[in-house]
Every structure is written in C-alpha cells, then in structure tokens.
Backbone bond lengths (Angstrom), bond angles and torsions (degrees), N, CA, C in turn:
res aa  C-N    CA-C-N  psi(-1)  N-CA   C-N-CA  omega(-1)  CA-C   N-CA-C  phi
1 M - - - 1.450 - - 1.530 108.85 -
2 Y 1.305 114.64 139.90 1.458 120.16 -179.08 1.523 110.46 -99.20
3 S 1.333 115.46 143.67 1.458 119.08 173.44 1.529 108.27 -72.66
4 K 1.324 116.58 166.01 1.470 119.73 178.14 1.519 110.64 -58.93
5 Q 1.321 117.39 -39.39 1.465 121.62 -179.43 1.531 110.72 -65.71
6 E 1.333 117.11 -42.64 1.462 120.67 178.63 1.528 110.78 -65.08
7 A 1.324 116.90 -42.55 1.467 120.89 178.61 1.522 109.97 -62.38
8 K 1.323 117.17 -40.83 1.470 121.59 178.43 1.521 110.66 -62.56
9 Q 1.324 116.88 -43.19 1.468 120.96 179.11 1.527 111.36 -63.46
10 I 1.323 117.04 -39.19 1.470 120.83 178.75 1.523 109.62 -63.83
11 R 1.352 117.29 -45.71 1.474 120.89 178.51 1.532 110.60 -61.16
12 Q 1.328 116.29 -43.84 1.468 119.37 179.08 1.524 111.21 -61.60
13 Q 1.317 116.57 -43.21 1.465 120.63 179.37 1.527 110.51 -64.15
14 F 1.331 117.19 -42.55 1.459 121.25 178.54 1.527 110.47 -56.50
15 W 1.344 116.76 -52.43 1.466 120.73 -176.09 1.522 112.33 -70.59
16 T 1.325 117.74 -33.09 1.470 121.00 176.61 1.527 109.89 -64.18
17 M 1.316 116.59 -45.71 1.460 120.45 179.74 1.532 111.22 -66.24
18 F 1.321 116.94 -37.42 1.462 120.24 176.56 1.529 109.88 -61.42
19 G 1.317 116.62 -45.88 1.468 121.39 178.86 1.511 112.81 -61.16
20 K 1.320 117.05 -36.23 1.470 120.48 178.41 1.528 110.92 -72.51
21 R 1.315 116.25 -38.44 1.469 120.67 -178.30 1.531 111.22 -70.41
22 Y 1.326 116.77 -40.13 1.465 121.86 -179.38 1.526 107.62 -121.35
23 D 1.307 114.72 79.34 1.461 122.36 -175.06 1.524 110.00 -79.90
24 R 1.313 115.09 83.50 1.461 121.24 177.03 1.518 108.82 -152.06
25 K 1.304 115.65 161.51 1.459 120.35 178.96 1.526 108.11 -90.04
26 W 1.321 116.29 121.42 1.452 122.44 177.46 1.521 109.54 -90.24
27 M 1.314 116.90 149.72 1.453 121.79 -179.31 1.544 111.34 -66.78
28 L 1.291 118.07 -52.99 1.456 126.72 178.68 1.525 113.91 43.16
29 Y 1.324 118.17 -103.89 1.469 121.38 -176.56 1.525 112.57 -83.64
30 D 1.311 117.95 -8.44 1.468 122.54 -176.13 1.532 111.56 -92.93
31 T 1.337 116.74 48.93 1.463 121.18 -178.26 1.525 112.55 -83.53
32 K 1.323 116.31 -13.33 1.475 122.96 -175.56 1.527 112.24 69.77
33 L 1.326 117.60 8.36 1.464 122.73 173.14 1.520 107.25 -115.66
34 K 1.312 115.75 120.04 1.465 120.17 -178.55 1.525 110.03 -60.39
35 D 1.313 115.04 129.85 1.465 123.07 176.18 1.522 114.40 68.31
36 V 1.334 117.86 19.55 1.462 122.53 171.97 1.528 106.28 -123.54
37 V 1.340 116.24 117.32 1.464 120.73 -175.96 1.525 110.60 -131.95
38 L 1.309 114.81 152.16 1.459 121.57 169.83 1.521 105.15 -98.78
39 K 1.313 116.86 139.58 1.456 117.28 -169.30 1.525 113.17 -145.07
40 F 1.343 114.11 141.94 1.456 122.71 166.29 1.528 106.17 -97.64
41 S 1.309 117.99 134.32 1.469 121.21 175.85 1.519 108.78 -135.51
42 F 1.310 115.15 145.80 1.455 120.86 173.06 1.517 106.81 -127.76
43 E 1.318 115.48 100.44 1.455 121.79 -179.87 1.521 108.35 -99.60
44 D 1.302 116.15 -179.11 1.455 121.42 -179.35 1.526 110.59 -57.67
45 R 1.301 116.30 111.29 1.467 124.99 175.50 1.526 115.44 64.81
46 R 1.351 116.94 21.59 1.456 118.40 174.88 1.530 110.32 -159.32
47 A 1.324 113.61 146.74 1.459 121.73 176.47 1.521 107.51 -110.50
48 L 1.341 116.70 141.77 1.459 121.27 -177.47 1.523 110.85 -130.18
49 V 1.330 114.55 148.23 1.460 123.83 166.89 1.521 104.35 -122.48
50 S 1.343 116.83 129.02 1.458 117.66 -172.16 1.519 113.29 -148.15
51 I 1.329 113.21 161.21 1.458 122.67 162.48 1.522 104.10 -104.95
52 D 1.324 116.53 119.71 1.454 121.48 179.53 1.519 109.83 -110.19
53 I 1.312 115.42 133.63 1.463 122.30 173.74 1.525 104.96 -109.71
54 T 1.327 115.10 109.09 1.461 120.53 -167.52 1.521 114.63 -107.65
55 H 1.319 117.99 7.07 1.462 120.57 -176.46 1.527 110.73 -57.15
56 E 1.333 116.37 139.00 1.473 121.57 179.26 1.530 111.99 -64.46
57 D 1.328 116.24 -33.45 1.459 121.56 -176.57 1.531 109.87 -82.60
58 A 1.323 116.46 120.60 1.471 121.80 -177.55 1.525 111.89 -60.88
59 I 1.318 118.25 -29.61 1.471 121.10 -179.85 1.525 110.03 -67.56
60 F 1.334 117.49 -43.65 1.466 120.32 177.28 1.528 110.84 -65.64
61 R 1.344 116.33 -41.55 1.463 119.22 177.80 1.521 110.52 -60.12
62 A 1.319 116.35 -45.21 1.465 121.18 -178.91 1.525 111.15 -62.66
63 Y 1.333 117.23 -38.06 1.462 121.34 179.45 1.526 110.41 -59.38
64 Y 1.327 116.98 -52.43 1.470 119.90 -179.52 1.525 111.55 -67.96
65 Y 1.316 117.42 -37.53 1.458 120.59 178.78 1.522 110.99 -61.86
66 E 1.339 117.42 -43.22 1.467 121.33 178.08 1.531 110.91 -61.86
67 K 1.318 116.52 -37.13 1.471 120.26 176.93 1.530 109.68 -61.54
68 L 1.331 116.30 -45.08 1.464 119.41 178.30 1.524 111.48 -65.46
69 L 1.322 116.88 -39.84 1.468 119.79 177.43 1.529 111.57 -60.83
70 S 1.325 116.58 -36.95 1.463 119.39 179.24 1.533 111.37 -66.55
71 L 1.321 116.48 -19.52 1.468 121.69 178.17 1.537 111.97 -103.56
72 K 1.304 116.32 14.03 1.466 121.30 -172.99 1.522 113.00 -55.29
73 S 1.312 118.13 -47.45 1.472 119.53 -177.34 1.528 110.72 -62.55
74 I 1.322 117.04 -37.08 1.471 120.96 178.12 1.521 109.92 -68.60
75 L 1.325 117.04 -44.68 1.467 120.90 177.73 1.527 111.11 -57.68
76 L 1.331 116.27 -46.16 1.460 120.08 -179.07 1.524 111.74 -63.76
77 E 1.312 116.41 -36.93 1.466 120.69 -179.10 1.524 112.48 -77.09
78 E 1.320 117.02 -44.13 1.464 120.62 -172.16 1.520 114.57 -90.38
79 V 1.332 117.71 -25.42 1.462 119.89 -177.41 1.524 110.40 -104.00
80 N 1.338 116.19 -66.79 1.457 119.67 -178.81 1.531 107.91 -166.58
81 N 1.323 116.52 130.01 1.470 119.37 -177.32 1.530 113.00 -75.05
82 E 1.318 117.00 0.93 1.461 121.07 177.16 1.530 112.19 -106.02
83 L 1.333 116.90 15.16 1.466 119.95 178.16 1.520 110.57 -59.30
84 I 1.322 115.34 144.02 1.462 122.68 178.55 1.528 107.29 -114.60
85 F 1.306 116.01 133.59 1.463 122.40 -179.42 1.529 108.22 -109.95
86 E 1.330 116.86 118.65 1.468 120.80 178.38 1.522 109.27 -131.21
87 E 1.326 114.85 113.68 1.462 119.96 -178.99 1.526 111.79 -70.56
88 N 1.322 117.02 -33.83 1.471 121.54 -178.37 1.524 109.48 -125.62
89 Y 1.314 115.38 81.45 1.460 122.90 -178.99 1.524 107.79 -96.25
90 Q 1.314 116.65 126.12 1.461 119.99 -179.45 1.523 110.48 -96.86
91 L 1.329 114.95 120.86 1.463 121.11 176.44 1.525 109.71 -75.00
92 E 1.334 116.73 165.25 1.462 120.93 178.25 1.529 111.37 -57.03
93 S 1.323 116.78 -29.86 1.472 121.91 179.85 1.524 112.30 -72.17
94 G 1.341 116.21 -12.90 1.455 121.11 -176.93 1.520 113.24 98.55
95 K 1.322 117.10 -12.87 1.467 121.33 -179.98 1.523 109.99 -67.58
96 I 1.331 116.09 140.63 1.461 122.13 177.22 1.525 108.56 -97.84
97 I 1.330 115.77 128.53 1.460 122.67 175.34 1.520 107.58 -130.55
98 S 1.319 116.45 172.57 1.461 121.19 167.92 1.516 106.08 -104.90
99 R 1.322 116.50 139.52 1.467 119.82 -173.31 1.519 110.08 -143.62
100 V 1.324 114.92 135.85 1.458 123.11 169.20 1.520 104.43 -116.32
101 F 1.326 116.95 122.30 1.459 118.29 -171.44 1.521 112.83 -150.28
102 V 1.318 113.40 162.64 1.447 122.38 170.93 1.527 105.94 -128.29
103 M 1.330 115.97 145.87 1.457 117.74 -176.63 1.516 112.45 -133.54
104 L 1.314 112.82 154.61 1.458 122.70 173.65 1.520 105.30 -114.65
105 E 1.330 116.06 114.04 1.458 120.10 -175.21 1.528 111.30 -95.58
106 G 1.327 114.84 160.14 1.460 121.24 175.53 1.511 114.14 81.25
107 V 1.319 117.83 21.27 1.465 121.36 178.55 1.526 109.02 -118.72
108 K 1.317 115.19 150.07 1.463 121.10 -179.81 1.526 108.84 -128.91
109 I 1.316 115.47 137.36 1.462 119.65 179.01 1.530 110.81 -66.10
110 K 1.311 116.84 -27.33 1.468 120.75 -178.40 1.529 112.46 -79.50
111 K 1.312 116.47 -7.40 1.470 121.26 -178.48 1.531 108.36 -106.36
112 Q 1.311 116.69 97.66 1.463 121.53 -174.30 1.524 113.43 -60.51
113 T 1.304 118.22 -23.94 1.468 119.60 178.12 1.528 111.35 -69.41
114 D 1.345 117.80 -17.53 1.467 121.95 175.75 1.523 112.38 -81.85
115 W 1.321 117.08 -20.50 1.454 121.04 -171.79 1.527 114.32 -57.23
116 P 1.330 120.58 -45.86 1.479 118.58 -179.97 1.524 113.44 -57.46
117 D 1.327 117.28 -40.27 1.467 120.68 178.25 1.523 110.94 -65.26
118 V 1.325 116.72 -41.26 1.467 120.90 179.51 1.522 109.78 -66.34
119 Y 1.321 117.32 -43.83 1.469 120.89 179.31 1.529 110.81 -58.00
120 E 1.321 116.71 -45.75 1.465 120.84 179.75 1.528 110.60 -65.31
121 F 1.307 116.87 -42.55 1.464 122.19 176.82 1.528 110.22 -58.76
122 Y 1.316 117.07 -48.67 1.471 121.20 179.40 1.536 110.90 -60.38
123 Y 1.316 116.45 -49.78 1.460 120.43 -176.11 1.533 111.13 -60.64
124 E 1.304 116.16 -50.32 1.470 120.51 -176.63 1.530 111.41 -62.28
125 N 1.311 116.61 -48.60 1.463 119.96 -174.39 1.522 113.09 -76.35
126 M 1.330 118.43 -38.79 1.465 119.56 179.10 1.525 110.61 -69.83
127 S 1.311 117.70 -36.11 1.466 119.93 177.36 1.526 110.10 -59.25
128 K 1.319 116.93 -45.35 1.470 121.50 179.23 1.526 111.52 -68.46
129 L 1.335 116.89 -39.43 1.458 120.53 179.77 1.529 111.04 -65.77
130 E 1.310 116.81 -40.90 1.466 120.29 176.48 1.525 111.29 -63.19
131 A 1.320 117.20 -44.71 1.467 120.58 179.55 1.523 110.16 -60.51
132 F 1.322 117.27 -43.66 1.465 121.59 176.17 1.524 110.08 -59.22
133 F 1.317 116.59 -48.88 1.457 120.51 -175.66 1.527 111.36 -62.45
134 I 1.306 117.17 -42.49 1.469 120.75 178.62 1.525 109.87 -61.68
135 E 1.326 116.43 -42.62 1.466 121.38 -178.82 1.530 112.62 -64.89
136 Y 1.332 117.49 -39.10 1.469 121.21 -171.75 1.535 114.11 -111.68
137 K 1.310 117.88 9.19 1.467 121.36 -177.67 1.524 112.12 -56.36
138 D 1.307 117.17 -45.52 1.475 119.66 -178.68 1.523 111.43 -60.99
139 F 1.324 117.68 -39.18 1.461 120.65 177.87 1.530 110.51 -66.67
140 I 1.332 117.04 -44.25 1.456 121.31 -178.99 1.529 110.22 -62.03
141 E 1.309 115.56 -39.89 1.463 121.15 -177.37 1.534 113.41 -75.20
142 A 1.331 116.96 -33.83 1.484 121.31 -172.63 1.512 112.86 -60.49
C-alpha cells in the first residue's frame, strides 16, 4: 500500500514523463466553450480520454450532449469506434457530468510497465479528439 505522498509522487512522475515524451500543448481546458473540456483521466485500473460537459445546469449539459450525439457517427469514425456516450456520468466526487470517452482497461498508474501503453493510448486518442473538436467546435457551440 502506498502512502498519500508516495501516490502523489507516482502521479507526478507519470505526468512529467508523459509531458517529456509528448512535448506539445494540449487543448484540454482551453476549448473556449464554458464547461466543455477535453480530459485525460487515470482512474482505478483504467485510463480515459474524454470530452466532459461539466455545467451544473442539466439543461446546458443536455444541450451540448445532444450536439455531440448528433455527431456520433463522425466521432466513432474519426476518433475511435469504441467511444462510450454517457449523458449522466457520476464522478468519484458524486458530481454528475455528461461524458463521451474511450478507455484503456487493465492498467494501473502505480505499475510503470503500463505507462508506455497508456502514453500511446492518450496520444493517439487525444490527438484525434482534438482534431474532431477543432473541426466541429462552431457546430457544437452554435
């Protein structure tokens, strides 16, 4: 079992090495759409790349989620055909968001031998997700 400090150091090392391996600026929170973010996540035994709609108001979340659903076939073709669409995704904090994501299961942040696979998964999928978002941002926002 790792202490909180050890777990924090492992996470920092993971993200530092990822940044060195893929030295580029990711869009992530800089989408120019309030409460719509592109995100890397590493949860228990799985890594995710996602578009998160985090608005507190369910009506605003539903609006953006419906826009993404209308682009579902394009997302599946251009980003990843294993994308999962969840209108009411509950975060560990209990907050409900809408999320479109792809995941790599069976990986652990504490297992450094998993890191190369996760890095490649993140790079490939986030690159495609960013390209999609840039292409369709005006439609999503309109």
